[in-house]
C-alpha positions in Angstrom: -12.3 22.5 10.2 -11.0 23.4 6.7 -8.1 21.6 5.1 -6.7 21.1 1.7 -6.6 17.5 0.4 -5.9 15.5 -2.7 -6.2 11.8 -3.6 -4.5 9.5 -6.0 -4.5 5.8 -6.8 -2.9 3.2 -9.0 -3.4 -0.5 -9.7 -0.7 -2.8 -8.3 -1.7 -6.2 -9.7 1.4 -8.3 -10.1 3.0 -8.5 -13.6 5.7 -11.0 -12.7 5.7 -14.5 -11.3 5.3 -14.2 -7.5 3.7 -16.0 -4.6 0.8 -14.7 -2.7 1.6 -13.9 0.9 0.1 -14.8 4.3 0.3 -18.6 4.5 3.3 -20.8 5.4 3.7 -22.1 1.8 4.3 -20.8 -1.7 1.1 -19.9 -3.7 2.0 -18.6 -7.1 -0.7 -16.3 -8.4 -2.6 -17.5 -11.4 -5.6 -15.2 -11.8 -7.0 -11.8 -10.7 -10.3 -11.9 -8.8 -10.3 -8.2 -8.2 -7.7 -5.4 -8.5 -5.2 -4.4 -5.9 -4.4 -0.7 -5.3 -2.1 1.7 -3.8 -4.1 4.7 -2.5 -2.7 8.1 -1.5 -4.4 11.0 0.4 -2.5 14.2 1.1 -3.5 16.7 3.8 -2.3 20.3 3.6 -2.8 23.3 5.9 -0.6 26.3 5.3 3.0 25.1 4.8 2.3 21.7 6.5 1.8 18.5 4.6 1.0 14.9 5.6 0.1 11.8 3.7 -1.4 8.3 4.0 -0.1 5.8 1.5 -2.0 2.5 1.7 -1.3 -0.7 -0.2 -3.4 -3.8 -0.7 -0.6 -6.0 0.4 0.1 -8.2 3.4 2.5 -5.6 4.9 5.0 -3.0 3.8 8.4 -4.2 5.0 11.1 -1.7 5.9 13.1 -2.2 2.7 10.0 -1.4 0.6 9.2 1.6 2.8 12.8 2.8 2.2 12.5 2.2 -1.5 9.3 4.2 -1.7 10.8 7.1 0.3 13.9 7.1 -1.9 11.7 7.2 -5.0 9.7 10.1 -3.5 12.9 12.0 -2.9 14.2 11.3 -6.4 10.9 12.4 -7.9 11.4 15.8 -6.3 8.4 15.5 -4.0 10.0 17.6 -1.2 6.7 18.0 0.7 6.9 14.5 2.0 9.4 12.4 4.0 9.5 9.6 6.5 8.4 12.1 9.2 5.0 13.0 7.7 4.0 10.1 5.5 2.2 7.1 7.0 2.8 4.0 4.8 0.5 1.0 5.6 -1.1 -2.1 4.3 -4.6 -3.7 4.3 -2.9 -7.1 5.1 -4.7 -9.0 2.4 -3.5 -12.6 2.2 -4.1 -12.7 -1.5 -1.6 -10.1 -2.5 2.0 -10.5 -3.7 4.7 -11.7 -1.2 6.8 -8.6 -0.7 9.0 -9.9 2.2 12.1 -10.9 0.3 13.2 -13.4 2.9 10.1 -15.5 2.2 9.9 -18.2 -0.4 8.1 -17.2 -3.5 8.9 -13.5 -3.3 10.2 -11.7 -6.4 12.4 -8.6 -6.0 11.2 -7.3 -9.4 7.8 -6.4 -7.9 9.1 -3.9 -5.3 10.3 -1.2 -7.7 7.0 -1.5 -9.6 5.1 -1.0 -6.3 7.3 2.0 -5.4 6.8 3.5 -8.8 3.0 3.2 -8.6 3.1 4.8 -5.1 5.0 7.8 -6.4 2.4 8.1 -9.3 -0.4 8.1 -6.8 1.3 10.7 -4.6 1.9 12.9 -7.6 -1.8 12.6 -8.6 -2.8 13.5 -5.0 -0.5 16.6 -5.0 -1.9 17.7 -8.3 -5.5 17.5 -7.1 -5.3 19.6 -3.9 -8.5 21.4 -3.1 -10.3 22.7 0.0 -12.6 20.6 2.1 -14.3 20.4 5.5 -13.4 17.7 8.0 -16.0 15.6 9.6 -15.8 12.7 12.1 -17.8 10.1 13.9 -18.0 6.5 15.2 -20.0 3.4 14.5 -19.6 -0.2 15.5 -20.1 -3.7 14.0 -19.9 -6.9 16.1 -20.9 -9.3 13.4 -17.6 -10.3 11.8 -15.0 -10.3 14.6 -13.9 -12.9 17.0 -10.8 -13.2 19.2 -9.1 -16.2 17.6 -7.1 -17.3 20.6 -9.1 -19.7 22.9 -8.6 -21.2 26.3 -8.9 -24.9 25.9 -10.0 -27.5 28.5 -6.4 -28.7 28.8 -5.5 -25.3 30.3 -3.6 -24.0 27.2 -4.4 -21.4 24.6 -4.8 -22.4 21.0 -5.1 -20.2 17.9 -7.9 -21.2 15.4 -8.8 -24.4 17.2 -11.4 -25.3 14.6 -15.1 -25.0 14.3 -17.4 -26.7 16.8 -14.4 -27.9 18.8 -15.8 -29.3 22.1 -12.5 -28.6 23.9 -13.0 -24.8 23.6 -13.7 -23.1 26.9 -13.7 -19.3 26.0 -11.8 -16.6 24.1 -8.6 -15.5 25.7 -9.0 -11.8 25.0 -11.2 -8.9 23.8 -12.5 -7.7 20.5 -12.8 -4.1 19.4 -16.0 -3.6 17.2 -15.8 0.2 17.1 -15.2 1.8 13.7 -13.9 5.4 14.0 -14.5 7.6 10.9 -12.9 10.7 9.4 -14.5 12.3 6.3 -13.8 15.2 4.0 -16.7 17.1 2.4 -16.1 19.1 -0.7 -18.7 21.2 -2.6 -21.4 19.7 -0.4 -20.5 16.1 -1.1 -18.5 13.6 1.0 -15.4 13.1 -1.1 -13.1 11.1 1.2 -13.8 8.7 4.1 -11.1 7.1 6.2 -12.2 4.3 8.6 -10.3 2.0 11.0 -11.6 -1.6 11.3 -10.2 -4.2 13.6 -10.3 -7.5 11.7 -7.9 -9.9 9.9 -7.8 -9.8 6.1 -7.8 -13.5 5.3 -11.1 -14.9 4.0 -10.3 -16.4 0.6 -7.3 -18.7 0.3 -6.1 -20.1 -3.0 -4.1 -18.5 -5.7 -6.2 -15.7 -7.0 -5.2 -12.0 -6.5 -7.7 -10.1 -4.4 -8.0 -7.1 -2.0 -10.2 -9.4 0.2 -13.0 -7.8 2.2 -11.5 -4.3 2.3 -11.8 -4.2 -1.5 -15.5 -5.0 -1.3 -16.0 -2.4 1.4 -14.1 0.3 -0.6 -15.8 -0.4 -3.9 -19.3 -0.4 -2.2 -18.8 3.0 -0.4 -17.1 4.6 -3.4 -20.0 3.7 -5.6 -22.3 5.5 -3.1 -20.0 8.6 -2.9 -19.5 8.9 -6.6 -16.8 9.4 -9.2 -13.5 10.7 -7.8 -14.3 9.7 -4.2 -12.0 7.5 -2.0 -12.4 5.3 1.0 -9.3 4.3 2.9 -9.9 1.2 5.1 -7.2 1.3 7.7 -6.7 -2.0 9.5 -6.7 -1.6 13.3 -4.9 -3.7 15.9 -6.1 -7.1 14.9 -3.2 -9.5 15.5 -5.4 -11.8 17.7 -8.7 -11.2 15.8 -10.3 -12.9 12.8 -13.6 -13.6 11.2 -14.0 -17.2 12.1 -17.1 -18.1 14.1 -16.2 -21.3 15.8 -19.8 -21.8 17.1 -21.0 -22.7 13.6 -19.9 -25.0 10.8 -20.5 -22.3 8.1 -17.7 -22.3 5.4 -15.7 -19.1 5.9 -12.7 -19.5 3.5 -14.0 -18.5 0.1 -14.5 -15.5 -2.1 -18.1 -15.1 -1.1 -17.0 -14.6 2.5 -14.9 -11.6 1.4 -18.0 -10.2 -0.2 -20.2 -10.9 2.8 -17.9 -9.2 5.2 -17.0 -6.2 3.0 -20.5 -5.4 2.0 -21.6 -5.9 5.6 -19.1 -3.3 6.9 -20.3 -1.0 4.1 -23.9 -1.3 5.3 -22.8 -0.3 8.8 -20.6 2.6 7.6 -23.3 3.8 5.1 -25.8 4.2 8.0 -23.3 6.2 10.0 -22.4 8.8 7.3 -25.4 11.1 8.0 -24.4 11.4 11.6 -20.9 12.7 10.9 -20.2 16.1 12.5 -17.7 18.9 11.9 -14.2 18.5 13.4 -13.7 21.0 16.3 -10.8 23.4 16.2 -8.6 24.4 13.3 -5.1 23.1 14.0 -3.5 20.4 12.0 -0.3 18.7 13.5 1.9 15.8 12.7 4.1 13.9 15.1 6.9 11.3 14.4 9.0 9.2 16.7 11.2 6.1 16.9 10.9 3.3 19.3 13.6 0.7 19.7 13.1 -2.9 21.0 15.7 -5.6 21.7 15.8 -8.8 19.6 13.4 -11.7 20.3 14.3 -13.7 23.4 14.7 -17.4 22.4 15.6 -19.9 25.1 18.0 -22.9 24.8 15.0 -25.1 25.5 13.1 -23.7 22.4 16.2 -24.3 20.2 16.5 -27.9 21.5 12.8 -28.5 20.9 13.0 -27.2 17.3 16.0 -29.4 16.5 14.2 -32.4 17.8 11.2 -31.6 15.5 13.5 -31.3 12.5 15.0 -34.7 13.3 11.6 -36.2 13.9 10.2 -35.3 10.4 13.1 -35.6 7.9 10.8 -36.3 5.0 8.3 -33.5 5.3 8.6 -31.0 2.5 8.1 -27.5 3.9 8.2 -26.0 0.5 5.3 -28.1 -0.9 2.4 -26.7 -2.8 -0.5 -27.4 -0.4 -1.9 -24.5 1.7 -0.4 -24.5 5.2 -2.3 -22.4 7.7 -2.6 -21.8 11.4 -5.4 -24.4 11.5 -2.9 -27.0 10.3 -0.6 -26.0 13.2 -3.5 -26.3 15.6 -4.0 -29.8 14.4 -0.3 -30.6 14.8 0.3 -31.3 11.1 4.0 -32.5 10.9 4.8 -30.3 7.9 3.8 -27.2 9.7 5.6 -28.2 12.9 8.7 -28.7 10.9 8.3 -25.3 9.1 7.9 -23.5 12.4 11.0 -25.3 13.8 13.1 -24.3 10.8 12.1 -20.6 11.1 12.8 -20.6 14.8 16.3 -21.9 14.3 17.0 -19.3 11.6 15.6 -16.6 13.9 17.9 -17.6 16.7 20.9 -16.4 14.6 19.7 -12.8 14.4 20.4 -10.4 17.2 19.3 -7.0 15.7 17.6 -4.2 17.5 14.2 -3.6 16.1 13.4 0.0 15.2 9.8 1.1 14.8 8.7 4.4 13.2 5.5 5.9 14.6 3.5 8.5 12.8 0.5 10.5 14.0 -1.8 13.2 12.6 -4.0 15.4 14.7 -7.1 17.2 13.3 -8.3 20.0 15.6 -9.3 18.8 19.0 -11.5 15.9 17.7 -9.5 13.3 15.8 -6.1 11.5 15.7 -4.7 9.0 13.3 -2.0 6.9 15.0 0.2 4.3 13.4 1.4 1.0 14.9 3.8 -1.5 13.3 3.1 -5.0 12.1 0.2 -6.9 13.7 -0.4 -5.7 17.3 -3.0 -7.5 19.5 -6.3 -5.7 19.9 -5.7 -4.7 23.5 -2.7 -2.6 22.3 -5.0 -0.7 20.0 -7.6 -0.3 22.7 -5.0 1.2 25.1 -3.9 3.6 22.4 -7.5 4.6 21.5 -9.2 4.5 24.9 -6.4 5.5 27.3 -3.8 7.6 25.5 -6.2 9.4 23.2 -9.3 8.9 25.3 -10.5 12.5 24.7 -10.5 12.1 20.9 -11.7 9.8 18.2 -8.6 7.8 17.3 -8.1 5.8 14.1 -5.4 3.2 14.4 -3.4 2.3 11.3 -1.5 -0.9 12.0 0.9 -2.7 9.6 2.6 0.7 9.2 6.0 2.2 8.4 8.0 -1.0 8.0 8.6 -4.0 10.1 11.5 -3.4 12.5 14.6 -4.3 10.5 15.6 -5.4 7.0 15.8 -9.0 8.3 12.3 -8.9 9.8 9.4 -9.5 7.5 6.8 -8.5 10.1 4.9 -10.5 12.7 2.6 -10.3 15.6 3.0 -8.1 18.6 1.2 -9.7 21.6 0.7 -8.3 25.1 3.2 -9.4 27.7 0.6 -11.7 29.4 0.0 -13.7 26.2 3.4 -15.4 26.3 3.7 -18.9 27.8 0.0 -19.8 27.2 0.2 -21.2 23.7 -1.0 -20.1 20.3 1.2 -19.6 17.3 1.3 -15.7 17.5 3.8 -15.9 20.4 6.2 -18.2 18.7 9.5 -16.8 17.2 8.4 -17.9 13.8 5.4 -15.6 13.8 6.7 -13.0 16.3 10.4 -12.0 15.8 10.0 -9.1 18.3 10.9 -8.8 21.9 8.3 -9.8 24.5 8.6 -6.2 25.7 7.6 -4.6 22.4 4.0 -3.8 23.2 5.0 -1.9 26.4 7.8 -0.1 24.5 5.3 1.1 21.7 2.7 2.3 24.2 5.3 4.2 26.2 6.5 6.0 23.1 3.0 6.9 22.1 2.3 8.3 25.6 5.3 10.6 25.0 4.2 11.6 21.5 0.6 12.2 22.6 1.9 15.2 24.6 2.9 16.9 21.3 -0.4 16.7 19.5 
């Protein structure tokens, strides 16, 4: 299948004081381990355009999406709008905090990120050329684990710690498949888009880094040559991470990002020769909105949170030490207090959450489909293996905003995950209704009829 395409990129390393995102505490950046990017790819067939805009950030909240779209409009880029541009993130936990409601965020960074995005889109528009679409699949089981575990006490615990004798078994599935979409130009592979289901949190500390997707991207682009681009979409990985609890191997360090990123690169490199032409010649885009009610918070949860706040009056939830889900699993008082404070704040909001869903269809072979925030892997599997079961489907999670201006993102569990335990189902980490996963999949079933 022939299509016109163009690519552009810009560095988005922070230039202002700002915390790194992804943990429960402030982590002001103090060095750059490797560069962050915003990457743009534009597809064109006849009068129809579509674009993927990917940031090396923890997420792209709704107010940043709107700022980008407003900047695109003001720049006179009439080919693109909310309906045909998929804005997503790699979810690196060593990128700037862009959720303005979080401590350590800096509003000065957002217009900088939006400006760089427009520059990348302009570059992509100015480099349009003709290419041939190819697609395929590969898989890699080595680096992914369901991080929610049934424990011997009958509850589920997130990140229970390595070699924990109380672990029974993982609560859910993994999705090791890596769907691929490539564009060949002048006999060479110029663009490769992949979708990988894994969390992007292997480093910690205060250094800026794109984490393992950065190592993956740089490795493949070195193979493909100058001017090439790899876009590592992050699939539905809300309940997935890289921690192997059966070993005591250290897995929070920069070398772990390199190990995983270069490992994925090896797997993808081996799959490139098997890519085959996309069947058909039609290119379509689809866009829809899905609304969900506010998060359900019970009076019992509110009372429990107030009791925690009273129990630990001296704990400083804005302190400098890293606070992670592992600390929550251990019952660290400072983290318990932090979660309680966020729940009480969340209980005051009663907004409807609005999600924007974007899809691109390439011939009869391939679909790229967006999901908001951090959906659990079973949601991505339902999208890929049930709704789009006849095609190779690349899921782009962390896409198109996070529900509302108040909401900075969060996990989207399956309905059956609630009531079992684990921090992803708490109001602090999941400000969405318990019905959200079903609402999103229902909307995608409707949209699938159009592409």
